[in-house]
C-alpha positions as CSV (number, residue, x, y, z in Angstrom):
1,M,-3.8,-17.9,-21.3
2,K,-3.8,-17.3,-17.6
3,G,-6.4,-14.9,-16.2
4,K,-5.9,-11.6,-14.5
5,F,-6.4,-10.8,-10.8
6,I,-7.9,-7.5,-9.7
7,S,-8.5,-6.6,-6.1
8,L,-10.8,-3.9,-4.9
9,E,-9.8,-2.1,-1.7
10,G,-11.1,0.7,0.5
11,G,-12.1,1.6,4.0
12,E,-15.5,1.0,5.5
13,G,-18.2,2.9,3.6
14,S,-16.1,3.5,0.5
15,G,-18.7,2.0,-1.8
16,K,-17.1,-1.3,-2.8
17,S,-20.5,-3.0,-3.3
18,T,-21.6,-0.4,-5.9
19,A,-18.2,-0.6,-7.6
20,I,-18.5,-4.4,-7.8
21,L,-21.7,-4.1,-9.8
22,C,-20.1,-1.6,-12.1
23,I,-17.1,-3.9,-12.7
24,Q,-19.4,-6.9,-13.3
25,A,-21.4,-5.0,-15.9
26,W,-18.3,-3.8,-17.7
27,L,-16.7,-7.3,-17.9
28,E,-20.0,-8.8,-19.2
29,S,-20.2,-6.1,-21.9
30,H,-16.7,-6.9,-23.0
31,N,-17.3,-10.7,-22.9
32,V,-14.5,-11.2,-20.4
33,P,-14.8,-14.5,-18.4
34,F,-14.6,-13.7,-14.7
35,I,-15.5,-14.6,-11.2
36,M,-16.4,-12.3,-8.4
37,T,-15.3,-13.2,-4.9
38,R,-14.4,-11.6,-1.5
39,E,-12.2,-11.8,1.5
40,P,-12.4,-13.0,4.1
41,G,-14.6,-15.6,2.4
42,G,-15.0,-16.9,-1.1
43,T,-15.4,-20.6,-0.2
44,P,-17.6,-22.4,2.4
45,L,-14.8,-22.8,4.9
46,A,-13.4,-19.3,4.3
47,E,-17.0,-17.9,4.8
48,E,-17.2,-19.6,8.1
49,I,-13.9,-18.0,9.1
50,R,-15.3,-14.7,8.0
51,Q,-18.1,-15.0,10.5
52,L,-15.6,-15.7,13.2
53,V,-13.6,-12.6,12.3
54,L,-16.4,-10.1,11.7
55,N,-19.3,-11.0,13.9
56,P,-19.6,-8.6,16.9
57,R,-18.8,-10.3,20.2
58,D,-18.3,-9.6,23.8
59,E,-14.9,-11.3,23.9
60,K,-12.0,-9.1,22.8
61,V,-10.5,-10.6,19.7
62,N,-6.7,-11.0,20.0
63,D,-4.9,-9.1,17.3
64,T,-2.7,-12.1,16.4
65,A,-5.7,-14.4,16.3
66,E,-7.4,-12.0,13.9
67,L,-4.4,-11.9,11.7
68,L,-4.0,-15.7,11.6
69,L,-7.7,-16.2,10.9
70,M,-7.5,-13.8,7.9
71,F,-4.6,-15.7,6.4
72,A,-6.2,-19.1,7.1
73,A,-9.2,-18.0,5.1
74,R,-6.9,-16.6,2.4
75,A,-5.0,-19.9,2.1
76,Q,-8.3,-21.8,1.5
77,H,-9.6,-19.1,-0.8
78,L,-6.5,-19.1,-3.0
79,S,-6.2,-22.9,-3.4
80,E,-9.9,-23.6,-3.9
81,K,-11.1,-20.7,-5.9
82,I,-8.7,-18.0,-7.0
83,Q,-5.9,-20.1,-8.4
84,P,-8.2,-22.5,-10.3
85,A,-10.1,-19.6,-11.9
86,L,-6.9,-17.9,-13.0
87,E,-5.5,-21.1,-14.5
88,A,-8.8,-21.5,-16.4
89,G,-8.2,-18.1,-18.0
90,A,-10.8,-16.1,-16.0
91,W,-10.4,-12.7,-14.5
92,V,-10.7,-12.8,-10.7
93,I,-12.3,-9.7,-9.1
94,C,-11.8,-9.9,-5.4
95,D,-13.4,-7.6,-2.8
96,R,-10.4,-7.1,-0.5
97,F,-7.1,-9.1,-0.6
98,L,-3.6,-8.8,0.8
99,D,-3.5,-5.0,1.1
100,S,-6.3,-5.1,3.6
101,S,-4.2,-7.3,5.9
102,Y,-1.3,-4.9,5.8
103,V,-3.7,-2.0,6.5
104,Y,-6.1,-3.4,9.0
105,Q,-3.9,-5.9,10.9
106,G,-0.8,-4.0,10.2
107,K,-1.2,-0.2,10.1
108,A,-4.4,0.2,12.1
109,R,-3.7,-2.6,14.7
110,G,0.0,-1.8,14.9
111,G,1.0,-5.3,13.7
112,D,4.5,-6.4,12.9
113,T,5.2,-5.8,9.2
114,Q,7.9,-8.5,9.2
115,Q,5.3,-11.0,10.4
116,L,3.0,-9.9,7.7
117,D,5.7,-10.3,5.1
118,L,6.5,-13.8,6.3
119,L,2.8,-14.8,6.2
120,S,2.3,-13.2,2.8
121,E,5.3,-15.1,1.3
122,W,4.1,-18.4,2.9
123,V,0.4,-18.2,2.1
124,V,0.2,-15.9,-1.0
125,G,3.6,-16.2,-2.6
126,D,3.4,-15.0,-6.2
127,H,-0.4,-15.0,-6.3
128,R,-0.7,-11.3,-5.9
129,P,-3.2,-9.0,-7.7
130,D,-2.1,-7.8,-11.2
131,A,-4.0,-4.5,-10.4
132,T,-5.8,-3.0,-7.5
133,L,-8.6,-0.3,-7.5
134,L,-8.5,1.7,-4.2
135,L,-11.8,3.4,-3.4
136,D,-10.9,6.4,-1.3
137,V,-13.3,8.6,0.7
138,P,-12.7,10.8,3.7
139,V,-13.4,8.9,6.9
140,E,-16.3,11.2,7.9
141,V,-18.0,10.3,4.6
142,G,-17.5,6.6,5.1
143,Q,-18.8,6.8,8.6
144,Q,-22.0,8.6,7.5
145,R,-22.6,5.7,5.1
146,I,-21.9,3.1,7.7
147,V,-24.5,4.4,10.2
148,Q,-27.1,4.0,7.5
149,R,-26.5,0.2,7.2
150,Q,-28.9,-2.2,8.9
151,Y,-26.0,-4.4,10.0
152,Q,-22.6,-3.2,11.2
153,D,-19.8,-5.8,11.7
154,R,-17.1,-5.7,14.3
155,L,-14.7,-3.6,12.1
156,D,-17.5,-1.1,11.2
157,K,-17.8,-0.4,15.0
158,E,-14.1,0.5,15.4
159,S,-13.1,4.0,16.5
160,L,-12.6,7.0,14.2
161,V,-8.9,6.9,14.9
162,F,-8.8,3.3,13.7
163,H,-10.6,4.2,10.5
164,Q,-8.3,7.1,9.9
165,K,-5.3,4.8,10.2
166,V,-7.0,2.5,7.7
167,R,-7.4,5.3,5.2
168,E,-3.8,6.4,5.7
169,G,-2.6,2.8,5.3
170,F,-4.4,2.3,2.0
171,L,-3.0,5.6,0.6
172,E,0.5,4.7,1.7
173,R,0.1,1.3,-0.1
174,A,-1.1,3.1,-3.2
175,H,1.7,5.6,-3.2
176,S,4.3,2.9,-2.7
177,E,3.0,0.8,-5.7
178,P,1.5,3.3,-8.2
179,N,1.9,0.9,-11.1
180,R,-0.4,-1.6,-9.4
181,V,-2.8,0.5,-7.3
182,T,-5.1,3.1,-8.9
183,I,-6.9,5.5,-6.5
184,I,-10.5,6.0,-7.3
185,D,-12.1,9.1,-5.8
186,A,-15.2,7.6,-4.3
187,S,-16.5,10.7,-2.6
188,V,-18.1,12.0,-5.8
189,S,-21.3,10.9,-7.5
190,I,-22.0,7.3,-8.4
191,E,-21.8,8.1,-12.1
192,A,-18.4,9.8,-11.6
193,V,-17.1,6.8,-9.7
194,K,-18.3,4.5,-12.4
195,S,-16.6,6.6,-15.0
196,Q,-13.2,6.3,-13.2
197,I,-13.6,2.6,-12.8
198,E,-14.6,2.0,-16.4
199,N,-11.7,4.1,-17.6
200,Q,-9.2,2.1,-15.6
201,L,-10.7,-1.2,-16.7
202,E,-10.4,-0.1,-20.3
203,H,-6.8,0.8,-19.7
204,L,-6.1,-2.6,-18.2
205,F,-8.0,-4.4,-21.0
206,Q,-6.0,-2.7,-23.6
207,A,-2.7,-3.4,-21.8
208,W,-3.5,-7.1,-21.1
209,C,-5.6,-8.1,-24.1
210,G,-4.8,-5.5,-26.8
211,G,-8.4,-4.6,-26.8
212,K,-9.4,-7.9,-28.3
């Protein structure tokens, strides 16, 4: 039986790292075979591309260059890690995937949606998430969390206007595909966030596996 693909999305400071630990613990407790991965990244080559994309630099990164680098990393990630895991029957939990490209390089950067559609069809095809958990927090809350980090990458350092567009973009994606994307209120306590995530995982487990 082919595995299931769950992506985790959200703006900067939305708490995805904490959510990943929660998901991992839940899957282990239910004896679900899984892998945890991330984008950009997930394989040695894709991780090198991640550094090119996210490392702060003096040179302005061209928007098209950023978009193509993201999809180059994704192509490698899909072929070398995600697809083999799904074929082996494992659940794939991915920190960011295609939605992030539409939001960051599309909505926030003002990129051409038609170009994104063409790249998505070429690189991703039918290998899209079965479900997506969107961790949503007000931009001000996310920014407060970001400034507490020891390291801030190039996207962390973008303007408040940029981050507001990111949030709007994710919510638009969620509202356009409510059957796939579940919004998690990540502005509440960690325990409350965990409860929301676990409830959704239980729902998906029942739907996909009949609770077995």
